Structures are given as C-alpha cells and as structure tokens.
VOBA-1610 file (N, C-alpha, C; in pm, whole numbers, padded with zeros to 5 digits, always signed):
BEGIN
Unk+05759+01772-02458Unk+05708+01643-02499Unk+05612+01656-02616Unk+05603+01777-02670Unk+05516+01799-02784Unk+05587+01757-02912Unk+05548+01644-02965Unk+05612+01592-03085Unk+05513+01505-03160Unk+05526+01502-03291Unk+05437+01419-03370Unk+05476+01272-03358Unk+05600+01246-03326Unk+05647+01108-03314Unk+05628+01061-03170Unk+05570+00943-03154Unk+05542+00893-03020Unk+05672+00864-02945Unk+05683+00919-02825Unk+05799+00895-02742Unk+05782+00765-02665Unk+05894+00713-02617Unk+05894+00586-02544Unk+05961+00607-02409Unk+05893+00563-02303Unk+05948+00574-02167Unk+05958+00437-02104Unk+06070+00411-02039Unk+06087+00290-01960Unk+06079+00328-01813Unk+05989+00263-01739Unk+05966+00294-01598Unk+05990+00169-01515Unk+06079+00177-01417Unk+06099+00065-01325Unk+06008+00083-01204Unk+05981-00027-01136Unk+05890-00021-01021Unk+05751+00022-01062Unk+05708-00022-01181Unk+05586+00031-01241Unk+05458-00035-01192Unk+05469-00137-01107Unk+05350-00212-01066Unk+05275-00146-00952Unk+05338-00052-00881Unk+05271+00007-00765Unk+05329+00144-00735Unk+05263+00215-00643Unk+05316+00340-00592Unk+05343+00445-00697Unk+05456+00514-00683Unk+05489+00624-00772Unk+05511+00576-00915Unk+05579+00463-00934Unk+05603+00413-01068Unk+05474+00390-01145Unk+05376+00336-01078Unk+05244+00312-01141Unk+05176+00444-01177Unk+05188+00543-01087Unk+05128+00673-01114Unk+05198+00743-01231Unk+05329+00730-01239Unk+05403+00789-01350Unk+05358+00726-01482Unk+05341+00594-01482Unk+05297+00525-01602Unk+05161+00576-01648Unk+05068+00593-01555Unk+04935+00643-01590Unk+04944+00783-01649Unk+05025+00868-01588Unk+05037+01006-01636Unk+05097+01010-01776Unk+05202+00933-01798Unk+05265+00932-01930Unk+05172+00873-02035Unk+05097+00769-01999Unk+05003+00709-02094Unk+04898+00809-02139Unk+04854+00895-02046Unk+04753+00995-02081Unk+04808+01098-02178Unk+04941+01104-02190Unk+05007+01197-02282Unk+05054+01127-02409Unk+05001+01007-02432Unk+05031+00931-02554Unk+05178+00890-02565Unk+05239+00863-02450Unk+05376+00812-02448Unk+05371+00659-02447Unk+05445+00595-02534Unk+05456+00450-02531Unk+05537+00409-02409Unk+05506+00293-02354Unk+05562+00256-02224Unk+05625+00118-02225Unk+05739+00110-02158Unk+05798-00018-02118Unk+05794-00019-01966Unk+05719-00110-01909Unk+05697-00114-01765Unk+05768-00235-01705Unk+05858-00208-01611Unk+05936-00315-01546Unk+05894-00329-01401Unk+05878-00452-01358Unk+05856-00482-01217Unk+05871-00633-01199Unk+05905-00673-01077Unk+05919-00816-01049Unk+05788-00882-01013Unk+05686-00799-00980Unk+05554-00849-00940Unk+05464-00856-01062Unk+05457-00974-01122Unk+05382-00990-01246Unk+05234-00962-01232Unk+05171-01008-01124Unk+05028-00987-01106Unk+04995-00839-01095Unk+05069-00767-01011Unk+05044-00624-00996Unk+05077-00547-01124Unk+05176-00595-01196Unk+05212-00529-01322Unk+05099-00541-01423Unk+05037-00659-01431Unk+04924-00676-01522Unk+04808-00584-01484Unk+04783-00569-01355Unk+04677-00479-01309Unk+04710-00334-01347Unk+04836-00298-01335Unk+04876-00162-01372Unk+04854-00137-01520Unk+04886-00235-01602Unk+04865-00220-01747Unk+04717-00205-01778Unk+04633-00278-01708Unk+04488-00271-01732Unk+04430-00134-01701Unk+04500-00055-01620Unk+04455+00080-01587Unk+04478+00179-01701Unk+04563+00144-01794Unk+04603+00238-01898Unk+04502+00236-02012Unk+04387+00297-01987Unk+04278+00293-02084Unk+04290+00401-02190Unk+04361+00509-02160Unk+04362+00622-02252Unk+04504+00656-02295Unk+04512+00722-02409Unk+04637+00783-02450Unk+04727+00696-02535Unk+04758+00577-02491Unk+04855+00496-02564Unk+04808+00353-02581Unk+04831+00298-02697Unk+04804+00157-02719Unk+04934+00079-02732Unk+05043+00142-02689Unk+05175+00081-02700Unk+05233+00063-02561Unk+05217-00056-02506Unk+05268-00086-02373Unk+05334-00223-02376Unk+05456-00227-02326Unk+05529-00354-02311Unk+05555-00375-02163Unk+05490-00474-02104Unk+05508-00506-01962Unk+05608-00619-01949Unk+05713-00598-01871Unk+05820-00697-01858Unk+05840-00730-01710Unk+05820-00855-01676Unk+05850-00900-01540Unk+06001-00917-01530Unk+06064-00838-01444Unk+06210-00835-01439Unk+06258-00813-01298Unk+06360-00886-01260Unk+06427-00866-01131Unk+06551-00781-01156Unk+06543-00653-01118Unk+06653-00562-01152Unk+06776-00581-01064Unk+06769-00674-00968Unk+06891-00707-00894Unk+06976-00809-00969Unk+06924-00859-01081Unk+06993-00961-01160Unk+07034-00901-01295Unk+07164-00901-01324Unk+07213-00838-01447Unk+07156-00902-01572Unk+07141-01034-01573Unk+07088-01101-01691Unk+06942-01064-01713Unk+06868-01046-01604Unk+06729-01004-01616Unk+06720-00863-01674Unk+06809-00775-01631Unk+06813-00640-01687Unk+06846-00645-01836Unk+06945-00725-01873Unk+06985-00734-02013Unk+06871-00785-02100Unk+06797-00884-02050Unk+06682-00935-02126Unk+06574-00829-02142Unk+06550-00753-02035Unk+06448-00648-02041Unk+06487-00540-02141Unk+06614-00500-02140Unk+06661-00399-02234Unk+06646-00449-02378Unk+06686-00572-02402Unk+06675-00629-02537Unk+06529-00633-02583Unk+06440-00671-02493Unk+06298-00679-02527Unk+06241-00541-02556Unk+06280-00443-02477Unk+06232-00307-02498Unk+06279-00250-02631Unk+06406-00269-02662Unk+06460-00216-02787Unk+06404-00289-02908Unk+06379-00419-02892Unk+06319-00495-03002Unk+06177-00448-03030Unk+06106-00410-02925Unk+05968-00365-02939Unk+05958-00227-03001Unk+06037-00132-02950Unk+06020+00008-02988Unk+06138+00069-03064Unk+06251+00001-03066Unk+06366+00053-03139Unk+06453+00149-03062Unk+06402+00203-02953Unk+06480+00296-02872Unk+06399+00348-02756Unk+06467+00420-02666Unk+06405+00475-02546Unk+06433+00625-02540Unk+06330+00704-02510Unk+06345+00848-02496Unk+06355+00892-02350Unk+06289+00819-02262Unk+06288+00854-02120Unk+06311+00729-02036Unk+06405+00738-01945Unk+06435+00628-01852Unk+06405+00678-01712Unk+06309+00614-01647Unk+06263+00662-01516Unk+06287+00553-01412Unk+06383+00579-01325Unk+06419+00484-01219Unk+06330+00510-01098Unk+06223+00432-01085Unk+06130+00452-00975Unk+06133+00339-00873Unk+06191+00226-00909Unk+06198+00113-00816Unk+06287+00148-00698Unk+06252+00097-00582Unk+06333+00123-00463Unk+06313+00017-00357Unk+06410+00008-00269Unk+06403-00088-00158Unk+06447-00017-00031Unk+06376-00044+00079Unk+06412+00018+00206Unk+06389-00079+00320Unk+06485-00085+00410Unk+06475-00160+00536Unk+06532-00071+00646Unk+06463-00067+00757Unk+06509+00015+00869Unk+06590-00068+00967Unk+06680-00004+01036Unk+06762-00073+01135Unk+06886+00008+01168Unk+06938-00011+01287Unk+07057+00062+01329Unk+07182-00001+01268Unk+07290+00076+01267Unk+07418+00024+01218Unk+07459-00098+01300Unk+07431-00095+01427Unk+07470-00205+01515Unk+07395-00334+01484Unk+07267-00323+01448Unk+07183-00443+01439Unk+07140-00482+01299Unk+07136-00391+01204Unk+07083-00422+01072Unk+07173-00521+00999Unk+07117-00631+00948Unk+07199-00730+00876Unk+07263-00670+00752Unk+07387-00705+00728Unk+07457-00652+00611Unk+07390-00700+00483Unk+07321-00815+00489Unk+07250-00865+00371Unk+07143-00766+00325Unk+07081-00696+00421Unk+06981-00595+00385Unk+07046-00475+00317Unk+07167-00441+00359Unk+07242-00336+00291Unk+07271-00377+00147Unk+07311-00502+00128Unk+07342-00551-00006Unk+07220-00542-00097Unk+07103-00580-00045Unk+06981-00575-00125Unk+06947-00432-00164Unk+06953-00342-00068Unk+06921-00202-00097Unk+07020-00141-00195Unk+07146-00178-00181Unk+07246-00129-00276Unk+07215-00177-00417Unk+07179-00303-00433Unk+07154-00358-00565Unk+07031-00294-00630Unk+06927-00269-00552Unk+06806-00210-00608Unk+06821-00059-00627Unk+06875+00009-00528Unk+06874+00155-00526Unk+06990+00220-00601Unk+07099+00147-00619Unk+07218+00207-00681Unk+07265+00126-00803Unk+07292-00002-00780Unk+07353-00081-00887Unk+07259-00099-01007Unk+07133-00130-00980Unk+07039-00149-01089Unk+07022-00024-01175Unk+07002+00095-01114Unk+06996+00214-01198Unk+07125+00238-01278Unk+07239+00207-01217Unk+07366+00222-01288Unk+07370+00132-01411Unk+07340+00003-01390Unk+07348-00094-01500Unk+07247-00062-01609Unk+07125-00032-01570Unk+07020-00004-01668Unk+07051+00123-01747Unk+07100+00225-01678Unk+07139+00348-01747Unk+07253+00321-01844Unk+07351+00247-01801Unk+07467+00217-01885Unk+07424+00146-02014Unk+07332+00053-02001Unk+07289-00025-02118Unk+07200+00055-02213Unk+07130+00155-02161Unk+07039+00232-02246Unk+07098+00365-02293Unk+07216+00400-02246Unk+07275+00528-02287Unk+07293+00542-02439Unk+07333+00438-02511Unk+07344+00456-02657Unk+07213+00500-02721Unk+07102+00440-02680Unk+06972+00479-02733Unk+06932+00619-02689Unk+06955+00650-02561Unk+06922+00782-02509Unk+07006+00890-02576Unk+07129+00858-02611Unk+07216+00955-02678Unk+07162+00985-02818Unk+07121+00882-02889Unk+07068+00903-03024Unk+06941+00987-03020Unk+06858+00962-02920Unk+06727+01029-02912Unk+06729+01156-02826Unk+06848+01193-02778Unk+06859+01310-02690Unk+06757+01299-02576Unk+06769+01189-02503Unk+06668+01151-02406Unk+06682+01217-02270Unk+06601+01163-02178Unk+06597+01215-02042Unk+06600+01098-01943Unk+06667+01120-01830Unk+06680+01018-01727Unk+06632+01078-01595Unk+06544+01005-01527Unk+06491+01049-01398Unk+06532+00949-01291Unk+06595+00998-01186Unk+06628+00917-01070Unk+06535+00958-00955Unk+06444+00869-00918Unk+06359+00897-00803Unk+06440+00866-00678Unk+06475+00970-00606Unk+06557+00957-00488Unk+06467+00965-00365Unk+06505+01039-00264Unk+06430+01050-00140Unk+06484+01170-00063Unk+06406+01222+00031Unk+06460+01325+00119Unk+06579+01272+00198Unk+06587+01139+00213Unk+06701+01079+00282Unk+06825+01073+00193Unk+06809+01114+00067Unk+06924+01124-00021Unk+07002+01252-00002Unk+06948+01343+00079Unk+07018+01468+00109Unk+07039+01487+00259Unk+06978+01403+00340Unk+06992+01413+00485Unk+07015+01275+00545Unk+07006+01268+00675Unk+07022+01140+00744Unk+06919+01129+00856Unk+06898+01005+00900Unk+06804+00980+01009Unk+06846+00853+01080Unk+06853+00858+01210Unk+06890+00739+01287Unk+06797+00624+01254Unk+06856+00507+01241Unk+06777+00389+01211Unk+06756+00363+01063Unk+06816+00446+00979Unk+06799+00428+00834Unk+06931+00444+00759Unk+07039+00405+00824Unk+07172+00429+00767Unk+07191+00360+00632Unk+07141+00237+00620Unk+07160+00164+00494Unk+07089+00234+00379Unk+06964+00269+00402Unk+06886+00336+00298Unk+06946+00471+00264Unk+06981+00550+00366Unk+07042+00680+00342Unk+07170+00667+00260Unk+07252+00568+00293Unk+07378+00549+00222Unk+07354+00523+00073Unk+07254+00440+00042Unk+07228+00409-00099Unk+07170+00529-00171Unk+07086+00606-00103Unk+07026+00721-00169Unk+07126+00836-00187Unk+07220+00850-00095Unk+07327+00946-00116Unk+07413+00903-00236Unk+07436+00775-00248Unk+07512+00724-00363Unk+07436+00748-00493Unk+07304+00732-00489Unk+07224+00755-00610Unk+07232+00901-00652Unk+07233+00990-00555Unk+07247+01132-00586Unk+07381+01159-00655Unk+07487+01101-00603Unk+07619+01120-00664Unk+07622+01064-00805Unk+07559+00948-00826Unk+07553+00889-00959Unk+07484+00984-01056Unk+07370+01038-01016Unk+07296+01128-01105Unk+07375+01254-01135Unk+07439+01312-01034Unk+07513+01436-01054Unk+07633+01416-01145Unk+07704+01305-01125Unk+07819+01276-01213Unk+07773+01248-01356Unk+07666+01171-01368Unk+07614+01138-01501Unk+07574+01265-01576Unk+07510+01357-01505Unk+07466+01481-01570Unk+07586+01556-01630Unk+07695+01561-01557Unk+07814+01629-01607Unk+07871+01557-01729Unk+07853+01428-01737Unk+07908+01349-01847Unk+07823+01357-01974Unk+07691+01371-01960Unk+07604+01355-02077Unk+07532+01482-02120Unk+07542+01588-02042Unk+07473+01712-02082Unk+07518+01761-02219Unk+07645+01747-02248Unk+07697+01792-02377Unk+07640+01710-02493Unk+07584+01594-02460Unk+07521+01508-02561Unk+07370+01530-02566Unk+07324+01639-02503Unk+07182+01676-02502Unk+07094+01575-02429Unk+07150+01508-02329Unk+07072+01421-02242Unk+07048+01495-02110Unk+06923+01500-02069Unk+06890+01568-01943Unk+06877+01466-01831Unk+06923+01504-01712Unk+06923+01415-01595Unk+06853+01488-01480Unk+06752+01424-01425Unk+06673+01483-01317Unk+06674+01392-01195Unk+06701+01451-01078Unk+06684+01380-00951Unk+06562+01437-00879Unk+06480+01348-00825Unk+06358+01387-00754Unk+06369+01339-00610Unk+06344+01430-00516Unk+06358+01399-00374Unk+06221+01414-00305Unk+06137+01312-00314Unk+06005+01323-00252Unk+06008+01291-00103Unk+05919+01358-00030Unk+05894+01319+00108Unk+05798+01202+00111Unk+05729+01185+00221Unk+05642+01068+00237Unk+05524+01074+00141Unk+05502+00960+00073Unk+05388+00945-00015Unk+05299+00832+00036Unk+05172+00840+00004Unk+05077+00737+00045Unk+05089+00617-00049Unk+05193+00537-00028Unk+05222+00422-00112Unk+05229+00296-00028Unk+05221+00179-00090Unk+05236+00054-00016Unk+05367+00047+00062Unk+05474+00106+00009Unk+05601+00103+00080Unk+05591+00176+00213Unk+05526+00292+00214Unk+05510+00367+00339Unk+05421+00292+00438Unk+05324+00220+00386Unk+05237+00142+00474Unk+05316+00031+00542Unk+05405-00034+00469Unk+05489-00138+00526Unk+05585-00079+00629Unk+05644+00037+00597Unk+05736+00101+00691Unk+05666+00139+00821Unk+05543+00188+00810Unk+05468+00224+00930Unk+05446+00101+01017Unk+05413-00011+00954Unk+05391-00134+01029Unk+05520-00181+01096Unk+05633-00168+01024Unk+05761-00210+01078Unk+05801-00128+01201Unk+05768-00001+01198Unk+05808+00088+01307Unk+05700+00102+01414Unk+05589+00030+01398Unk+05482+00035+01497Unk+05404+00164+01498Unk+05403+00236+01386Unk+05331+00362+01377Unk+05204+00346+01295Unk+05112+00438+01316Unk+04988+00437+01240Unk+05014+00490+01099Unk+04960+00423+01001Unk+04971+00468+00863Unk+04864+00573+00837Unk+04907+00697+00813Unk+04814+00808+00797Unk+04832+00872+00659Unk+04770+00815+00558Unk+04789+00866+00421Unk+04744+01009+00403Unk+04653+01058+00490Unk+04605+01195+00476Unk+04714+01298+00505Unk+04821+01256+00570Unk+04933+01348+00598Unk+05043+01339+00493Unk+05022+01255+00393Unk+05125+01228+00293Unk+05083+01278+00156Unk+05180+01286+00067Unk+05150+01324-00072Unk+05086+01208-00146Unk+05005+01241-00245Unk+04951+01140-00334Unk+05054+01110-00443Unk+05075+00983-00475Unk+05169+00951-00583Unk+05136+01022-00713Unk+05007+01041-00739Unk+04965+01107-00863Unk+05017+01250-00871Unk+05024+01318-00756Unk+05072+01456-00755Unk+05221+01463-00782Unk+05295+01369-00724Unk+05440+01365-00750Unk+05466+01327-00895Unk+05388+01232-00946Unk+05403+01191-01086Unk+05378+01308-01181Unk+05275+01388-01151Unk+05245+01504-01236Unk+05359+01604-01234Unk+05424+01619-01119Unk+05538+01711-01108Unk+05654+01662-01195Unk+05679+01531-01191Unk+05787+01474-01272Unk+05758+01491-01421Unk+05635+01462-01460Unk+05598+01475-01601Unk+05610+01619-01648Unk+05572+01712-01563Unk+05587+01854-01596Unk+05734+01888-01623Unk+05823+01834-01541Unk+05966+01859-01562Unk+06013+01800-01694Unk+05963+01683-01728Unk+06001+01620-01854Unk+05953+01701-01975Unk+05847+01779-01955Unk+05791+01860-02063Unk+05859+01996-02076Unk+05955+02025-01990Unk+06025+02154-01997Unk+06088+02172-02136Unk+06074+02289-02198Unk+06137+02312-02329Unk+06286+02280-02327Unk+06338+02237-02439Unk+06475+02187-02444Unk+06579+02296-02428Unk+06538+02420-02416Unk+06634+02527-02388Unk+06673+02531-02241Unk+06606+02450-02158Unk+06632+02452-02014Unk+06632+02310-01960Unk+06683+02296-01838Unk+06687+02166-01771Unk+06657+02183-01623Unk+06563+02105-01573Unk+06540+02098-01429Unk+06626+01983-01376Unk+06714+02014-01284Unk+06810+01913-01237Unk+06767+01844-01109Unk+06696+01917-01022Unk+06659+01862-00891Unk+06521+01913-00851Unk+06438+01822-00801Unk+06306+01859-00750Unk+06296+01808-00607Unk+06269+01899-00515Unk+06243+01863-00375Unk+06094+01886-00350Unk+06025+01783-00308Unk+05881+01793-00291Unk+05841+01722-00162Unk+05760+01789-00080Unk+05724+01733+00049Unk+05575+01756+00074Unk+05516+01682+00167Unk+05374+01702+00199Unk+05349+01842+00254Unk+05244+01904+00205Unk+05209+02037+00254Unk+05164+02031+00400Unk+05099+01920+00438Unk+05047+01906+00574Unk+05135+01814+00658Unk+05266+01826+00635Unk+05359+01735+00704Unk+05358+01750+00855Unk+05307+01863+00904Unk+05305+01884+01047Unk+05188+01821+01118Unk+05095+01762+01042Unk+04977+01702+01104Unk+05011+01577+01184
//
C-alpha cells in the first residue's frame, strides 16, 4: 500500500462493527474511502471518527439488497474518485433457526446480503479493479467452512460466498487482481450482541476478538508486497475457551 498516489477503498457495512473498524484503519493509512451502509445515522457517526489520515471520504446510504441502490452507489463512487483500488465486502446478515422452523424469507434476506450483493457489487466494479490491479476482500465467517445446528441458512450463504471468492480468484489472478477471504470467529460487535440476545445467552465481549484487531489483520494482508498473495485468513479469539 506504499504509493505516492492515494488509493481508494470501498467498504460495505461501514457504519458499525468490523466494517467501521476497517474504515478507521484504512483512513489512518491515508486511503480515500467510499463507505456504504443502510443506516445513515450510524454512517455519519462513523465518518466523524475519521479524524486522521484522509480528507477524502464519500459516505453513501445504500441498501445492498436492491440492485438499483447498488448501481447508484457505484456511479457515485466512480464519479467522486474515478476508480476503486480495494473492494471490501464487510456487510452481513444472520438469523438463527432450524431447517424445520426458520422462515424461507429469512433465507432470502441472508442470501441477498451475504451472497448476491457481493456478487453484483464485484461485477460492477471489476472493470475499475482490473485497470488499477486492485484487491477484493470477502469477510466470511468460521461458519463458511463448517456447520452448526440452528444456523443452516447462514452457513449455506457463507459457504456460497467462499465458493464465489475462490472461483473469482481463479478468474482474475491473471489480471493482477488479488482476492482474499477472511474467516473470523466471534467478535465483540453489535451483531454478536443481538445473536446472544436471540439465543438467550450472556453477551461476553471479553471472550471475543476486538473488531480493531481483525481490521488490522486485514489491512496487513492488503499491504502484502505484490509478489505474493494471501488468499485466506482464519482468525479466532485467543481466549475462546473462557
């Protein structure tokens, strides 16, 4: 990431959790940012945190389950900066439930957020990423490589996201585009707090990773010299047994 020309990163799910932490880390490295989220109030608060590093931030309120909203966001980003160097898919949706009882509508929502939106957004930005020899990050989950009862819908979408990333890497590596999948364990994020409440468990952030630590790991991978590529990162809480 050492370059005299300011790089541009587009981050989805940038209003909270890991996406917000990634935005802060990239801003400290003087990376220009396009921040996408559907929560306008939280997105504005996230932008206000970016005090150092970059004075180039475009915050876009966007519903990534809607193709027209994605197209408008892409057009706005390209009009602002002319191109994208890093595309970071951090937005995610999760609902728990058994195959027998979970509404299929919840599967549809998770599919649109976790699989379809990254597919559409990547497809629309590939021309720019190809020109700039860019990088794409798919924030997956430990459930993208395993399974757990009561989370079939989420697991299915995350397994699909893994396949998308792996296929894409084979297609674009020859064009000097790097593709990274990240498989984090539990992080102390609002999403985990909601999941704990849904399952009737105590939310214990001290047993989880900090989003800032996972964000720093991702940024480190993005800074890898161009002679190499990190394809997959598996990261879990050190004190997961607590």
